[in-house]
NUKEGU-72359 format. One record per residue (C-alpha): residue number from 1; x, y, z. Coordinates in nm, 2 decimals. Example, Ala and Ser with C-alpha at 12.3 -4.5 7.8 and 13.67 -1.06 7.14 Angstrom:
BEGIN
> num u v w
> 1 1.23 -0.45 0.78
> 2 1.37 -0.11 0.71
This chain:
BEGIN
> num u v w
> 1 -0.85 4.98 7.93
> 2 -1.12 4.83 7.71
> 3 -0.90 4.87 7.41
> 4 -0.62 4.67 7.57
> 5 -0.86 4.39 7.67
> 6 -0.99 4.37 7.31
> 7 -0.64 4.31 7.18
> 8 -0.57 4.04 7.44
> 9 -0.85 3.81 7.31
> 10 -0.71 3.51 7.09
> 11 -0.80 3.51 6.73
> 12 -1.01 3.21 6.61
> 13 -1.00 3.13 6.24
> 14 -1.33 3.05 6.07
> 15 -1.18 2.85 5.78
> 16 -0.92 2.57 5.75
> 17 -0.57 2.64 5.66
> 18 -0.48 2.47 5.32
> 19 -0.27 2.16 5.36
> 20 0.10 2.21 5.28
> 21 0.26 1.97 5.04
> 22 0.48 1.70 5.21
> 23 0.85 1.72 5.19
> 24 1.01 1.60 4.87
> 25 1.17 1.31 5.06
> 26 0.83 1.18 5.17
> 27 0.67 1.14 4.83
> 28 0.72 0.96 4.50
> 29 1.04 0.79 4.39
> 30 1.26 0.95 4.67
> 31 1.03 0.80 4.94
> 32 1.03 0.46 4.78
> 33 1.41 0.46 4.74
> 34 1.47 0.57 5.10
> 35 1.22 0.32 5.25
> 36 1.31 0.01 5.03
> 37 1.68 0.05 4.92
> 38 1.85 0.30 5.16
> 39 1.66 0.26 5.49
> 40 1.98 0.18 5.68
> 41 2.36 0.15 5.63
> 42 2.33 -0.23 5.58
> 43 2.06 -0.19 5.31
> 44 2.25 0.08 5.14
> 45 2.56 -0.14 5.12
> 46 2.35 -0.43 4.99
> 47 2.18 -0.21 4.73
> 48 2.52 -0.08 4.60
> 49 2.66 -0.44 4.58
> 50 2.34 -0.56 4.40
> 51 2.36 -0.27 4.15
> 52 2.72 -0.35 4.08
> 53 2.65 -0.72 4.03
> 54 2.36 -0.64 3.79
> 55 2.58 -0.39 3.60
> 56 2.85 -0.66 3.55
> 57 2.60 -0.91 3.43
> 58 2.42 -0.68 3.19
> 59 2.75 -0.53 3.06
> 60 2.84 -0.88 2.93
> 61 2.49 -1.01 2.85
> 62 2.33 -0.72 2.66
> 63 2.60 -0.69 2.39
> 64 2.56 -1.06 2.33
> 65 2.19 -1.01 2.29
> 66 2.19 -0.69 2.09
> 67 2.46 -0.81 1.85
> 68 2.28 -1.13 1.78
> 69 2.26 -1.26 1.43
> 70 1.91 -1.37 1.31
> 71 1.98 -1.45 0.94
> 72 2.24 -1.71 0.87
> 73 2.24 -2.07 0.75
> 74 2.51 -2.21 0.99
> 75 2.72 -2.13 1.29
> 76 3.02 -2.06 1.08
> 77 2.83 -1.80 0.88
> 78 2.72 -1.64 1.21
> 79 3.08 -1.60 1.31
> 80 3.17 -1.45 0.97
> 81 2.89 -1.19 1.01
> 82 3.00 -1.11 1.37
> 83 3.36 -1.07 1.26
> 84 3.51 -1.13 1.60
> 85 3.25 -0.93 1.79
> 86 3.05 -1.08 2.08
> 87 2.71 -1.18 1.98
> 88 2.45 -1.46 1.98
> 89 2.37 -1.68 1.69
> 90 1.99 -1.66 1.70
> 91 1.97 -1.78 1.34
> 92 1.94 -2.13 1.47
> 93 1.60 -2.04 1.60
> 94 1.48 -1.89 1.28
> 95 1.61 -2.19 1.08
> 96 1.49 -2.47 1.32
> 97 1.19 -2.32 1.49
> 98 0.95 -2.57 1.33
> 99 1.16 -2.86 1.46
> 100 1.18 -2.70 1.81
> 101 0.80 -2.66 1.82
> 102 0.66 -2.96 1.62
> 103 0.95 -3.21 1.61
> 104 1.17 -3.35 1.34
> 105 0.93 -3.57 1.14
> 106 0.59 -3.41 1.19
> 107 0.47 -3.32 0.83
> 108 0.51 -2.95 0.78
> 109 0.19 -2.92 0.58
> 110 0.00 -3.04 0.88
> 111 0.13 -2.79 1.13
> 112 -0.22 -2.62 1.13
> 113 -0.37 -2.92 1.31
> 114 -0.17 -2.90 1.64
> 115 -0.20 -2.52 1.62
> 116 -0.58 -2.55 1.59
> 117 -0.59 -2.80 1.87
> 118 -0.40 -2.56 2.09
> 119 -0.64 -2.28 2.02
> 120 -0.94 -2.51 2.10
> 121 -0.76 -2.61 2.42
> 122 -0.76 -2.25 2.54
> 123 -1.13 -2.22 2.47
> 124 -1.20 -2.55 2.64
> 125 -1.00 -2.47 2.96
> 126 -1.15 -2.12 2.99
> 127 -1.49 -2.22 3.16
> 128 -1.31 -2.46 3.39
> 129 -1.04 -2.20 3.50
> 130 -1.26 -1.89 3.52
> 131 -1.61 -1.92 3.68
> 132 -1.77 -1.61 3.53
> 133 -1.78 -1.75 3.17
> 134 -2.10 -1.90 3.03
> 135 -2.15 -2.26 3.14
> 136 -2.25 -2.35 2.78
> 137 -1.88 -2.34 2.69
> 138 -1.84 -2.66 2.89
> 139 -1.96 -2.84 2.58
> 140 -1.63 -2.75 2.41
> 141 -1.45 -2.87 2.73
> 142 -1.62 -3.21 2.71
> 143 -1.55 -3.26 2.34
> 144 -1.20 -3.12 2.34
> 145 -1.01 -3.45 2.41
> 146 -1.17 -3.62 2.12
> 147 -1.13 -3.33 1.89
> 148 -0.76 -3.28 1.98
> 149 -0.70 -3.66 1.93
> 150 -0.85 -3.64 1.59
> 151 -0.66 -3.33 1.49
> 152 -0.32 -3.44 1.60
> 153 -0.32 -3.81 1.51
> 154 -0.58 -3.81 1.23
> 155 -0.71 -4.13 1.09
> 156 -1.08 -4.25 1.07
> 157 -1.34 -4.02 1.22
> 158 -1.51 -4.32 1.38
> 159 -1.22 -4.36 1.63
> 160 -1.29 -4.04 1.83
> 161 -1.67 -4.09 1.79
> 162 -1.65 -4.44 1.94
> 163 -1.42 -4.31 2.22
> 164 -1.68 -4.04 2.30
> 165 -1.97 -4.29 2.30
> 166 -1.78 -4.52 2.53
> 167 -1.73 -4.23 2.78
> 168 -2.10 -4.14 2.76
> 169 -2.20 -4.50 2.82
> 170 -1.97 -4.52 3.12
> 171 -2.11 -4.20 3.26
> 172 -2.47 -4.31 3.22
> 173 -2.41 -4.64 3.40
> 174 -2.23 -4.46 3.68
> 175 -2.50 -4.20 3.72
> 176 -2.77 -4.47 3.73
> 177 -2.61 -4.72 3.97
> 178 -2.37 -4.49 4.16
> 179 -2.64 -4.33 4.36
> 180 -2.73 -4.66 4.53
> 181 -2.37 -4.80 4.55
> 182 -2.07 -4.60 4.45
> 183 -1.85 -4.90 4.38
> 184 -2.11 -5.07 4.17
> 185 -2.16 -4.76 3.96
> 186 -1.79 -4.69 3.92
> 187 -1.68 -5.04 3.81
> 188 -2.00 -5.08 3.61
> 189 -1.93 -4.76 3.42
> 190 -1.57 -4.87 3.34
> 191 -1.71 -5.21 3.21
> 192 -1.97 -5.03 3.00
> 193 -1.71 -4.80 2.85
> 194 -1.48 -5.09 2.76
> 195 -1.77 -5.29 2.60
> 196 -1.85 -4.99 2.38
> 197 -1.49 -4.94 2.29
> 198 -1.44 -5.31 2.20
> 199 -1.74 -5.32 1.98
> 200 -1.65 -4.99 1.82
> 201 -1.29 -5.12 1.75
> 202 -1.43 -5.41 1.57
> 203 -1.66 -5.18 1.37
> 204 -1.37 -4.96 1.27
> 205 -1.17 -5.26 1.15
> 206 -1.47 -5.37 0.94
> 207 -1.55 -5.04 0.77
> 208 -1.20 -4.88 0.77
> 209 -1.17 -4.70 0.44
> 210 -0.87 -4.74 0.22
> 211 -0.80 -4.36 0.24
> 212 -0.86 -4.22 0.59
> 213 -1.06 -3.91 0.63
> 214 -0.77 -3.72 0.77
> 215 -0.40 -3.81 0.71
> 216 -0.29 -4.02 1.01
> 217 0.03 -3.92 1.19
> 218 0.20 -4.19 1.41
> 219 0.31 -4.11 1.76
> 220 0.67 -4.15 1.67
> 221 0.64 -3.84 1.45
> 222 0.54 -3.62 1.74
> 223 0.81 -3.41 1.90
> 224 0.93 -3.07 2.00
> 225 0.75 -2.85 2.25
> 226 0.42 -2.98 2.12
> 227 0.50 -3.32 2.28
> 228 0.58 -3.16 2.61
> 229 0.25 -2.97 2.61
> 230 0.06 -3.28 2.52
> 231 0.22 -3.49 2.79
> 232 0.18 -3.21 3.05
> 233 -0.19 -3.13 2.98
> 234 -0.29 -3.50 2.95
> 235 -0.11 -3.62 3.26
> 236 -0.22 -3.33 3.48
> 237 -0.58 -3.37 3.37
> 238 -0.58 -3.74 3.45
> 239 -0.37 -3.74 3.76
> 240 -0.59 -3.49 3.96
> 241 -0.90 -3.71 3.97
> 242 -0.69 -4.02 4.02
> 243 -0.51 -3.85 4.30
> 244 -0.84 -3.76 4.46
> 245 -0.95 -4.13 4.44
> 246 -0.62 -4.25 4.60
> 247 -0.64 -3.99 4.88
> 248 -0.99 -4.10 4.96
> 249 -0.89 -4.47 4.94
> 250 -0.60 -4.41 5.18
> 251 -0.85 -4.28 5.43
> 252 -1.10 -4.55 5.37
> 253 -1.23 -4.78 5.65
> 254 -1.21 -5.08 5.42
> 255 -0.87 -5.25 5.49
> 256 -0.82 -5.39 5.14
> 257 -0.88 -5.06 4.96
> 258 -0.67 -4.87 5.21
> 259 -0.38 -5.12 5.18
> 260 -0.39 -5.11 4.80
> 261 -0.38 -4.73 4.80
> 262 -0.10 -4.71 5.06
> 263 0.12 -4.96 4.87
> 264 0.06 -4.79 4.54
> 265 0.14 -4.44 4.68
> 266 0.45 -4.53 4.87
> 267 0.59 -4.75 4.60
> 268 0.54 -4.48 4.33
> 269 0.69 -4.21 4.55
> 270 0.99 -4.43 4.62
> 271 1.08 -4.48 4.26
> 272 1.24 -4.22 4.03
> 273 1.04 -4.11 3.73
> 274 1.31 -4.20 3.49
> 275 1.29 -4.56 3.61
> 276 0.92 -4.56 3.54
> 277 0.98 -4.42 3.19
> 278 1.22 -4.70 3.12
> 279 0.96 -4.95 3.24
> 280 0.71 -4.78 3.01
> 281 0.95 -4.81 2.72
> 282 1.06 -5.17 2.77
> 283 0.84 -5.37 3.01
> 284 0.49 -5.22 3.01
> 285 0.40 -5.38 2.67
> 286 0.43 -5.72 2.84
> 287 0.13 -5.65 3.06
> 288 -0.10 -5.61 2.76
> 289 -0.23 -5.90 2.54
> 290 0.03 -6.04 2.30
> 291 -0.15 -5.94 1.99
> 292 -0.20 -5.58 2.10
> 293 0.05 -5.30 2.01
> 294 0.03 -5.03 2.27
> 295 0.16 -4.70 2.16
> 296 0.47 -4.56 2.33
> 297 0.29 -4.23 2.39
> 298 0.01 -4.41 2.57
> 299 0.26 -4.60 2.78
> 300 0.44 -4.29 2.88
> 301 0.12 -4.11 2.97
> 302 0.02 -4.41 3.20
> 303 0.35 -4.40 3.39
> 304 0.37 -4.02 3.43
> 305 0.01 -4.01 3.54
> 306 0.07 -4.28 3.80
> 307 0.38 -4.09 3.92
> 308 0.21 -3.76 3.96
> 309 -0.12 -3.90 4.10
> 310 0.07 -4.05 4.39
> 311 0.21 -3.70 4.49
> 312 -0.12 -3.53 4.43
> 313 -0.29 -3.79 4.65
> 314 -0.06 -3.70 4.94
> 315 -0.13 -3.33 4.88
> 316 -0.50 -3.38 4.89
> 317 -0.47 -3.61 5.19
> 318 -0.30 -3.32 5.37
> 319 -0.60 -3.10 5.28
> 320 -0.84 -3.36 5.41
> 321 -0.65 -3.39 5.73
> 322 -0.65 -3.01 5.78
> 323 -1.03 -2.99 5.79
> 324 -1.19 -2.98 6.14
> 325 -1.37 -3.29 6.25
> 326 -1.68 -3.09 6.28
> 327 -1.71 -3.07 5.90
> 328 -1.75 -3.45 5.88
> 329 -2.00 -3.44 6.17
> 330 -2.20 -3.16 6.00
> 331 -2.23 -3.38 5.69
> 332 -2.35 -3.67 5.90
> 333 -2.60 -3.45 6.08
> 334 -2.75 -3.34 5.74
> 335 -2.81 -3.70 5.66
> 336 -2.57 -3.71 5.36
> 337 -2.42 -4.03 5.25
> 338 -2.05 -4.07 5.18
> 339 -2.05 -3.96 4.81
> 340 -2.27 -3.66 4.88
> 341 -2.07 -3.55 5.18
> 342 -1.74 -3.57 4.99
> 343 -1.88 -3.39 4.68
> 344 -2.07 -3.12 4.86
> 345 -1.88 -3.05 5.18
> 346 -1.55 -3.22 5.23
> 347 -1.37 -3.21 4.89
> 348 -1.45 -2.85 4.80
> 349 -1.28 -2.73 5.12
> 350 -0.99 -2.98 5.10
> 351 -0.92 -2.89 4.74
> 352 -0.91 -2.52 4.82
> 353 -0.65 -2.59 5.09
> 354 -0.45 -2.81 4.85
> 355 -0.43 -2.56 4.56
> 356 -0.06 -2.46 4.63
> 357 0.05 -2.82 4.66
> 358 -0.14 -2.93 4.35
> 359 0.01 -2.64 4.14
> 360 0.35 -2.73 4.27
> 361 0.31 -3.09 4.15
> 362 0.17 -2.97 3.82
> 363 0.46 -2.74 3.75
> 364 0.71 -3.01 3.85
> 365 0.53 -3.26 3.63
> 366 0.54 -3.03 3.33
> 367 0.92 -2.98 3.37
> 368 0.97 -3.35 3.41
> 369 0.82 -3.42 3.07
> 370 1.17 -3.34 2.93
> 371 1.29 -3.68 3.08
> 372 1.11 -3.86 2.79
> 373 1.42 -3.77 2.58
> 374 1.61 -4.06 2.75
> 375 1.37 -4.31 2.59
> 376 1.41 -4.18 2.24
> 377 1.11 -3.94 2.23
> 378 1.22 -3.62 2.07
> 379 1.06 -3.35 2.28
> 380 1.20 -3.00 2.30
> 381 1.52 -3.10 2.49
> 382 1.55 -3.42 2.28
> 383 1.54 -3.22 1.96
> 384 1.81 -2.99 2.09
> 385 2.04 -3.26 2.21
> 386 1.97 -3.49 1.91
> 387 1.90 -3.37 1.55
> 388 1.99 -3.01 1.59
> 389 2.32 -3.02 1.78
> 390 2.42 -3.33 1.59
> 391 2.40 -3.14 1.26
> 392 2.72 -3.00 1.12
> 393 2.56 -2.66 1.06
> 394 2.47 -2.59 1.43
> 395 2.71 -2.80 1.63
> 396 2.83 -2.59 1.91
> 397 2.52 -2.37 1.96
> 398 2.41 -2.42 2.32
> 399 2.31 -2.10 2.49
> 400 2.07 -1.99 2.23
> 401 1.88 -2.32 2.20
> 402 1.87 -2.40 2.57
> 403 1.78 -2.03 2.65
> 404 1.48 -2.06 2.41
> 405 1.37 -2.38 2.58
> 406 1.40 -2.22 2.92
> 407 1.19 -1.92 2.80
> 408 0.91 -2.15 2.68
> 409 0.90 -2.35 3.00
> 410 0.92 -2.03 3.21
> 411 0.62 -1.87 3.03
> 412 0.40 -2.18 3.09
> 413 0.51 -2.24 3.45
> 414 0.49 -1.88 3.54
> 415 0.14 -1.86 3.39
> 416 0.03 -2.16 3.60
> 417 0.17 -2.00 3.91
> 418 0.00 -1.67 3.86
> 419 -0.33 -1.84 3.79
> 420 -0.30 -2.04 4.12
> 421 -0.24 -1.72 4.31
> 422 -0.54 -1.56 4.15
> 423 -0.75 -1.86 4.23
> 424 -0.64 -1.85 4.59
> 425 -0.75 -1.49 4.62
> 426 -1.07 -1.56 4.44
> 427 -1.16 -1.85 4.67
> 428 -1.03 -1.68 4.99
> 429 -0.83 -1.98 5.11
> 430 -0.64 -1.78 5.38
> 431 -0.91 -1.84 5.65
> 432 -0.97 -1.47 5.71
């Protein structure tokens, strides 16, 4: 009886049974395929249709890429090498790469200057875009516009030095008088900068050497993708602070300032950019003194900056409107004046909210720089549509040239987009 009772007691394990491996369909690639591509009959049908479409595209596109000719002097020679086979004529890129990047008339022996300016630009932007880098690198950021101007355009060394001294004088006047009265410091700083630039211009005219210290290159010789990069970087850098000023002016309690900002923003947003470029090419010179010769590049920069700043102003105004009223009341309770409240509390939060909109405007602006080809500025698209396709050697080559242009613009715009997403994650703008 006792023996039967001993066998009826349940056995209790003293160690844990090892985990069994999951089924093959629940791990790795089979799991991913089942959950993402074949989770239902509808998804399975769409997956098969998409795979068929991709196959049809690649079956026609890959032979055209893989059979491409990279060494030829003309389109007719490319066709002779292909001998009736399907293939691209990439030889136009190897033959005309320098014109696509630097333009048609920029001296080939001076290509090192814009390349060096581009490298310095990467170093100058690094401490602004990434916060963990040493703050001492901001010295390169401050000096970069003047160094880049001297490298790309050349001429007397006094020109960028005087431009730098004018900016320093304007900053000193603004920092001294702006604490008591923002408007007085702002306009006083502009006046001081113009005084220094005027005196410096007279000085350059007096001591201008017969042989400049670096070979000057006129703006009409700029072209290719270099011109697109210069316009994009310059106009975005100028339009962001101008857009902030316009957004704050539109919310100002002073009727005159508010009316000026509203009229400017609404007028610019209601006019196509191509119209403003024609104005820059034909009419803008009439607004300057008769004896002055304003460079076409400068006129285009002014118009594109005005155009993009109006859109950025509306983006930032949306960020300002999204802030709770309590933020403004908190600034008042701390005893901060208007410039301090905007600089320390309001604008940092509004700009974080506005990051996607600002990046969207910046990407659109960079792509819109191709419109300068309609006013006889040979940017990347202007070079393709003009000197290259007009030549007898490469007349009829379209996909290769425009595909190369699309690749360059995609790399830059995709990089801007990825950086903005990283910045949003870094600043935690999702209100978690």
